[in-house]
C-alpha positions as a LaTeX table, in Angstrom:
\begin{tabular}{lrrr}
\hline
Residue & $x$ (\AA) & $y$ (\AA) & $z$ (\AA) \\
\hline
Phe1 & $-5.45$ & $-23.50$ & 60.47 \\
Pro2 & $-7.59$ & $-20.71$ & 59.30 \\
Ser3 & $-9.63$ & $-21.98$ & 56.64 \\
Asp4 & $-9.90$ & $-18.38$ & 54.64 \\
Thr5 & $-7.28$ & $-17.63$ & 52.60 \\
Ile6 & $-5.13$ & $-14.52$ & 52.50 \\
Pro7 & $-6.50$ & $-12.36$ & 49.84 \\
Cys8 & $-3.96$ & $-11.84$ & 46.90 \\
Leu9 & $-1.84$ & $-8.36$ & 47.17 \\
Leu10 & $-1.21$ & $-6.92$ & 43.91 \\
Ser11 & 0.45 & $-4.04$ & 42.85 \\
Pro12 & $-1.82$ & $-1.12$ & 40.78 \\
Trp13 & $-1.87$ & $-1.82$ & 37.30 \\
Ser14 & 0.64 & $-0.37$ & 34.91 \\
Glu15 & $-0.08$ & 2.18 & 32.11 \\
Trp16 & $-1.55$ & 0.51 & 29.04 \\
Ser17 & 1.54 & 0.15 & 26.95 \\
Asp18 & 1.72 & 2.17 & 23.24 \\
Cys19 & $-0.43$ & 0.02 & 20.63 \\
Ser20 & 0.97 & $-2.53$ & 18.70 \\
Val21 & 1.09 & $-0.63$ & 15.36 \\
Thr22 & 1.90 & 2.80 & 14.31 \\
Cys23 & $-1.45$ & 3.09 & 11.93 \\
Gly24 & $-4.61$ & 0.69 & 11.81 \\
Lys25 & $-5.48$ & $-1.85$ & 14.16 \\
Gly26 & $-3.22$ & $-3.01$ & 16.91 \\
Met27 & $-3.53$ & $-4.45$ & 20.66 \\
Arg28 & $-2.08$ & $-3.01$ & 23.58 \\
Thr29 & $-1.75$ & $-4.41$ & 26.91 \\
Arg30 & $-1.16$ & $-3.52$ & 30.51 \\
Gln31 & 0.67 & $-5.68$ & 33.86 \\
Arg32 & 0.66 & $-5.75$ & 37.26 \\
Met33 & 2.60 & $-7.88$ & 39.85 \\
Leu34 & 1.77 & $-10.12$ & 42.74 \\
Lys35 & 3.03 & $-8.48$ & 45.81 \\
Ser36 & 2.13 & $-11.22$ & 48.24 \\
Ala37 & 3.98 & $-14.90$ & 48.41 \\
Ala38 & 1.61 & $-17.17$ & 46.30 \\
Glu39 & 2.22 & $-19.61$ & 48.84 \\
Leu40 & $-0.07$ & $-17.95$ & 51.43 \\
Gly41 & $-2.81$ & $-18.71$ & 48.79 \\
Asp42 & $-4.51$ & $-19.36$ & 45.82 \\
Cys43 & $-4.17$ & $-16.47$ & 43.43 \\
Asn44 & $-5.98$ & $-16.35$ & 40.13 \\
Glu45 & $-6.12$ & $-12.83$ & 39.63 \\
Glu46 & $-5.41$ & $-11.85$ & 36.06 \\
Leu47 & $-1.72$ & $-10.15$ & 35.75 \\
Glu48 & $-2.20$ & $-8.94$ & 32.42 \\
Gln49 & $-4.98$ & $-7.60$ & 29.89 \\
Ala50 & $-4.96$ & $-6.94$ & 26.48 \\
Glu51 & $-7.34$ & $-4.75$ & 24.21 \\
Lys52 & $-7.35$ & $-3.68$ & 20.92 \\
Cys53 & $-6.59$ & $-0.18$ & 19.60 \\
Met54 & $-7.24$ & 1.83 & 16.79 \\
Leu55 & $-4.62$ & 4.66 & 15.11 \\
Pro56 & $-5.53$ & 6.64 & 12.17 \\
Glu57 & $-5.43$ & 4.59 & 9.25 \\
Cys58 & $-2.36$ & 3.56 & 7.49 \\
Pro59 & $-1.47$ & 5.53 & 4.19 \\
Ile60 & $-2.23$ & 3.57 & 1.21 \\
Asp61 & 0.06 & 4.30 & $-1.67$ \\
Cys62 & $-1.00$ & 4.76 & $-5.23$ \\
Glu63 & $-0.62$ & 1.52 & $-7.04$ \\
Leu64 & $-0.28$ & 0.83 & $-10.83$ \\
Thr65 & $-0.19$ & $-1.87$ & $-13.33$ \\
Glu66 & 2.85 & $-2.44$ & $-15.53$ \\
Trp67 & 3.58 & $-0.27$ & $-18.93$ \\
Ser68 & 1.64 & $-1.54$ & $-22.04$ \\
Gln69 & 3.43 & $-2.08$ & $-25.00$ \\
Trp70 & 4.81 & 1.45 & $-27.33$ \\
Ser71 & 1.97 & 2.20 & $-29.95$ \\
Glu72 & 2.72 & 2.20 & $-33.42$ \\
Cys73 & 3.94 & 5.24 & $-34.56$ \\
Asn74 & 1.53 & 7.72 & $-35.29$ \\
Thr75 & 2.61 & 8.56 & $-38.75$ \\
Ser76 & 3.57 & 6.53 & $-41.85$ \\
Cys77 & 6.58 & 8.48 & $-42.74$ \\
Gly78 & 8.88 & 11.42 & $-41.06$ \\
Lys79 & 8.64 & 12.31 & $-37.26$ \\
Gly80 & 5.98 & 11.43 & $-35.08$ \\
His81 & 5.48 & 9.51 & $-31.43$ \\
Met82 & 4.32 & 6.61 & $-29.62$ \\
Ile83 & 2.64 & 6.67 & $-26.47$ \\
Arg84 & 2.58 & 3.67 & $-23.64$ \\
Thr85 & $-0.08$ & 3.52 & $-20.85$ \\
Arg86 & $-0.52$ & 2.05 & $-17.73$ \\
Met87 & $-3.82$ & 1.68 & $-15.32$ \\
Ile88 & $-4.21$ & 2.82 & $-11.79$ \\
Lys89 & $-4.87$ & $-0.56$ & $-9.66$ \\
Ile90 & $-5.30$ & 1.23 & $-6.24$ \\
Glu91 & $-5.91$ & 5.15 & $-5.61$ \\
Pro92 & $-3.86$ & 6.51 & $-2.76$ \\
Gln93 & $-5.79$ & 7.22 & 0.53 \\
Phe94 & $-4.81$ & 8.49 & 3.85 \\
Gly95 & $-2.00$ & 10.60 & 2.75 \\
Gly96 & $-0.27$ & 7.85 & 0.51 \\
Ala97 & 1.96 & 8.03 & $-2.14$ \\
Ala98 & 0.15 & 10.01 & $-5.29$ \\
Cys99 & $-0.01$ & 8.59 & $-8.42$ \\
Pro100 & 3.05 & 9.01 & $-10.96$ \\
Glu101 & 2.46 & 9.49 & $-14.73$ \\
Thr102 & 0.08 & 7.18 & $-16.45$ \\
Val103 & 1.09 & 7.96 & $-20.04$ \\
Gln104 & 4.33 & 8.59 & $-21.40$ \\
Arg105 & 5.29 & 9.83 & $-25.21$ \\
Thr106 & 8.31 & 8.91 & $-27.19$ \\
Lys107 & 9.47 & 10.43 & $-30.30$ \\
Cys108 & 9.75 & 8.01 & $-33.35$ \\
Arg109 & 10.89 & 8.09 & $-36.92$ \\
Val110 & 9.55 & 6.39 & $-39.83$ \\
Arg111 & 11.39 & 6.52 & $-43.40$ \\
Lys112 & 11.84 & 9.73 & $-45.03$ \\
Cys113 & 8.20 & 11.31 & $-46.48$ \\
Leu114 & 8.90 & 11.31 & $-50.23$ \\
Arg115 & 7.92 & 14.52 & $-51.91$ \\
Gly116 & 4.82 & 13.42 & $-54.01$ \\
Ala117 & 3.90 & 10.58 & $-52.02$ \\
Gly118 & 0.45 & 10.92 & $-53.05$ \\
Met119 & 1.97 & 9.83 & $-56.63$ \\
Glu120 & 3.23 & 6.90 & $-55.07$ \\
Lys121 & $-0.02$ & 5.56 & $-53.70$ \\
Arg122 & $-1.95$ & 6.05 & $-56.61$ \\
Arg123 & 0.45 & 3.89 & $-58.53$ \\
Trp124 & 0.81 & 1.34 & $-55.82$ \\
Lys125 & $-3.11$ & 1.00 & $-56.26$ \\
Glu126 & $-3.06$ & 0.68 & $-60.10$ \\
Ala127 & $-0.55$ & $-2.21$ & $-59.82$ \\
Arg128 & $-2.21$ & $-4.09$ & $-57.46$ \\
\hline
\end{tabular}
């Protein structure tokens, strides 16, 4: 009975697989097959290898906070406007989606302005 074991017969390594991700950090693997019958000897060779792979950074889309409440109308009578705003939480990077508008304006209408509104105010102050 021969004491020395028959060396493993292994197929060549396969090509490395594609990276497990489409961007950023991932893993890739390659395999090989055992060609000789395992009964002929102990075969402890690894049949799979894995390694890290790095693809270009993943795009990061712009992220915004919720809209604020609408501001008060900027006039006390007649036509005016009010605004609301939101803040940028995350700036876009690596070709991510750009930030949409962060300020919106809308028209507002307060009660009609009375001619001679100055008189009204003066009288109101005296009444107090």
